[in-house]
C-alpha positions as CSV (number, residue, x, y, z in Angstrom):
1,X,0.0,0.0,0.0
2,X,1.6,3.2,-1.1
3,X,0.2,6.9,-0.8
4,X,2.6,9.2,-2.5
5,X,3.0,12.4,-4.5
6,X,5.3,12.9,-7.6
7,X,6.7,16.5,-7.7
8,X,8.8,17.9,-10.5
9,X,8.9,20.5,-13.2
10,X,7.2,19.9,-16.6
11,X,9.4,17.4,-18.5
12,X,11.0,15.9,-15.3
13,X,9.8,12.4,-16.4
14,X,6.9,12.1,-13.8
15,X,4.5,10.5,-16.2
16,X,7.1,7.8,-17.2
17,X,7.9,7.0,-13.6
18,X,4.3,7.1,-12.5
19,X,3.4,4.4,-15.2
20,X,6.2,2.0,-13.8
21,X,5.2,2.8,-10.0
22,X,1.5,2.0,-10.5
23,X,2.4,-1.2,-12.1
24,X,4.7,-2.3,-9.3
25,X,2.4,-1.1,-6.4
26,X,-0.9,-1.8,-8.1
27,X,-2.5,1.6,-7.1
28,X,-4.1,4.2,-9.4
29,X,-2.1,6.9,-11.2
30,X,-4.1,10.0,-10.6
31,X,-2.9,12.9,-13.0
32,X,-4.8,16.1,-13.0
33,X,-3.5,16.8,-16.4
34,X,-5.0,13.7,-17.7
35,X,-8.4,14.6,-16.2
36,X,-8.3,18.0,-17.7
37,X,-7.2,16.6,-21.3
38,X,-10.1,14.2,-21.1
39,X,-12.6,17.1,-20.5
40,X,-11.0,19.2,-23.3
41,X,-11.4,16.1,-25.7
42,X,-14.9,15.9,-24.6
43,X,-15.7,19.6,-25.0
44,X,-17.1,20.1,-21.4
45,X,-17.2,23.4,-19.7
46,X,-14.4,22.4,-17.4
47,X,-12.4,21.5,-20.4
48,X,-12.8,24.7,-22.1
49,X,-11.7,26.6,-19.0
50,X,-8.8,24.4,-18.5
51,X,-7.7,24.8,-22.1
52,X,-7.5,28.6,-21.8
53,X,-4.9,28.2,-18.9
54,X,-3.0,25.3,-20.3
55,X,-2.5,26.8,-23.7
56,X,-0.8,29.9,-21.9
57,X,1.3,27.6,-19.9
58,X,-0.6,28.7,-16.7
59,X,-1.8,26.7,-13.8
60,X,-5.5,25.9,-13.5
61,X,-7.0,27.8,-10.4
62,X,-6.4,25.9,-7.1
63,X,-10.1,25.5,-6.1
64,X,-11.0,23.9,-9.4
65,X,-8.0,21.5,-9.1
66,X,-8.7,20.6,-5.6
67,X,-12.4,19.8,-6.3
68,X,-11.5,17.4,-9.1
69,X,-8.5,15.7,-7.3
70,X,-10.4,15.1,-4.0
71,X,-13.4,13.8,-5.8
72,X,-11.2,11.4,-7.6
73,X,-9.5,10.2,-4.3
74,X,-12.9,9.2,-2.9
75,X,-13.4,6.4,-5.4
76,X,-13.0,2.8,-4.2
77,X,-9.8,2.2,-6.1
78,X,-8.0,4.6,-3.9
79,X,-8.7,2.7,-0.6
80,X,-5.5,0.8,-0.9
81,X,-3.3,3.6,-2.0
82,X,-2.7,6.0,-4.8
83,X,-0.1,8.0,-6.8
84,X,-0.7,11.6,-7.3
85,X,1.1,13.4,-10.3
86,X,0.7,17.1,-10.9
87,X,-1.3,17.5,-7.7
88,X,-0.6,19.4,-5.3
89,X,1.2,22.2,-7.1
90,X,0.8,24.8,-4.4
91,X,1.0,25.1,-0.7
92,X,-2.6,25.8,-0.5
93,X,-3.4,22.6,-2.5
94,X,-1.1,20.7,-0.3
95,X,-2.8,21.9,2.8
96,X,-6.1,21.1,1.5
97,X,-4.9,17.6,0.4
98,X,-3.7,16.9,4.0
99,X,-7.0,18.2,5.5
100,X,-8.8,15.7,3.2
101,X,-6.7,12.7,4.0
102,X,-6.9,13.4,7.7
103,X,-10.6,13.3,7.5
104,X,-10.3,10.1,5.6
105,X,-8.0,8.7,8.3
106,X,-4.9,8.3,6.2
107,X,-1.8,10.2,5.2
108,X,0.9,10.5,2.6
109,X,3.9,8.1,2.9
110,X,6.5,10.2,1.1
111,X,6.6,13.0,-1.5
112,X,9.1,12.4,-4.3
113,X,10.7,15.4,-6.0
114,X,12.3,14.7,-9.3
115,X,14.8,17.5,-9.9
116,X,16.0,18.5,-13.5
117,X,17.9,21.6,-14.8
118,X,16.0,24.1,-16.7
119,X,17.8,23.8,-20.1
120,X,17.3,20.0,-20.0
121,X,13.6,20.5,-19.4
122,X,13.4,22.8,-22.5
123,X,15.2,20.3,-24.7
124,X,12.9,17.5,-23.6
125,X,9.5,19.3,-23.9
126,X,10.2,21.1,-27.2
127,X,11.1,17.8,-28.7
128,X,8.1,15.9,-27.4
129,X,5.6,14.7,-30.0
130,X,2.2,12.9,-29.1
131,X,0.3,10.7,-31.3
132,X,-3.3,12.1,-32.0
133,X,-4.9,8.8,-32.1
134,X,-3.5,6.6,-29.2
135,X,-1.7,9.3,-27.2
136,X,1.9,7.6,-27.3
137,X,4.6,10.0,-26.4
138,X,8.0,10.4,-28.4
139,X,10.9,12.8,-28.3
140,X,12.6,13.8,-31.6
141,X,16.0,13.8,-29.8
142,X,15.8,10.8,-27.3
143,X,13.0,8.6,-28.3
144,X,12.3,9.3,-32.0
145,X,9.6,7.3,-33.9
146,X,10.8,5.0,-36.6
147,X,9.2,7.2,-39.3
148,X,9.3,10.9,-38.7
149,X,5.8,12.2,-37.7
150,X,4.1,8.7,-37.5
151,X,3.4,6.6,-34.3
152,X,5.0,3.3,-34.0
153,X,2.1,1.7,-32.3
154,X,-0.8,2.8,-34.4
155,X,0.5,4.7,-37.3
156,X,-1.3,7.7,-36.3
157,X,-0.2,11.3,-36.8
158,X,2.3,12.9,-34.2
159,X,1.9,16.5,-33.2
160,X,3.6,18.9,-30.8
161,X,1.2,20.0,-28.1
162,X,0.5,23.7,-27.9
163,X,1.9,23.8,-24.3
164,X,5.2,22.1,-25.5
165,X,6.1,25.1,-27.7
166,X,9.4,26.9,-26.6
167,X,7.8,30.1,-25.5
168,X,5.1,28.2,-23.5
169,X,7.5,25.8,-22.0
170,X,9.7,28.6,-20.7
171,X,6.5,30.1,-19.1
172,X,5.5,26.8,-17.7
173,X,8.9,26.3,-15.9
174,X,8.8,30.0,-14.7
175,X,5.2,29.3,-13.3
176,X,6.3,26.0,-11.7
177,X,9.3,27.7,-10.0
178,X,7.3,30.6,-8.7
179,X,4.3,28.7,-7.5
180,X,5.1,25.0,-6.9
181,X,8.7,25.2,-5.5
182,X,7.4,26.3,-2.1
183,X,5.9,22.9,-1.8
184,X,9.5,21.5,-1.4
185,X,9.9,23.6,1.9
186,X,6.3,22.5,3.0
187,X,7.0,18.9,2.7
188,X,10.7,19.2,4.0
189,X,9.2,20.6,7.2
190,X,7.2,17.4,7.9
191,X,10.1,15.1,6.8
192,X,8.3,13.6,4.0
193,X,10.2,14.9,1.1
194,X,12.8,12.8,-0.9
195,X,14.7,14.5,-3.5
196,X,15.8,12.5,-6.7
197,X,18.2,13.7,-9.5
198,X,16.1,13.3,-12.6
199,X,19.2,13.5,-14.9
200,X,20.5,10.1,-13.7
201,X,18.5,8.0,-16.2
202,X,15.0,6.4,-16.1
203,X,16.1,3.0,-14.4
204,X,18.3,4.7,-11.7
205,X,15.5,7.3,-10.9
206,X,13.0,4.4,-10.6
207,X,15.1,2.4,-8.4
208,X,15.8,5.3,-6.2
209,X,12.1,6.1,-5.8
210,X,11.3,2.5,-4.9
211,X,14.1,2.6,-2.2
212,X,12.7,5.8,-0.8
213,X,9.2,4.3,-0.5
214,X,10.8,1.5,1.3
215,X,8.1,-1.2,0.2
């Protein structure tokens, strides 16, 4: 049973690590970004609001994110643990999460912070390409598709997301640094934070996270 949060700037590799961790620990991966993108795809009012913020590289307002995240945590599949990715992003969200979990009679085990230098983040994100059909992710520098612009898995078209263009990426990193970095101090004070060097490679990062969780 694992209850943990993955922190780290856009492009730090949280999604990749999350996929491996949920498989290992058999807990749901709760990504607010995925929830918002699902709403955008379905054209809901929430999706339209989220799209405006995401296209500018800005964070979706706290209260909107908190409502969505805590509602998701109430589902039965979270009773034996969960992995949060992209939430909380501010100290206010973290405080509200702690309040919610306390009411539920549980608490976070550890908070994993994956750290990566800014220039590496820019290179990773501007090179990212996503399949329009199946959502598979590639990188033109590190994980290129076999055929340029075509998904290896379903042969769908690859695209660069609006929020992965350089100007937006730089703003996303700036927003993260200003609004989310205080979370590091928040979790340090309660001895829950574990800092991981995200430049060490996928396998090393994964092993260090597993060791930190101690399960």
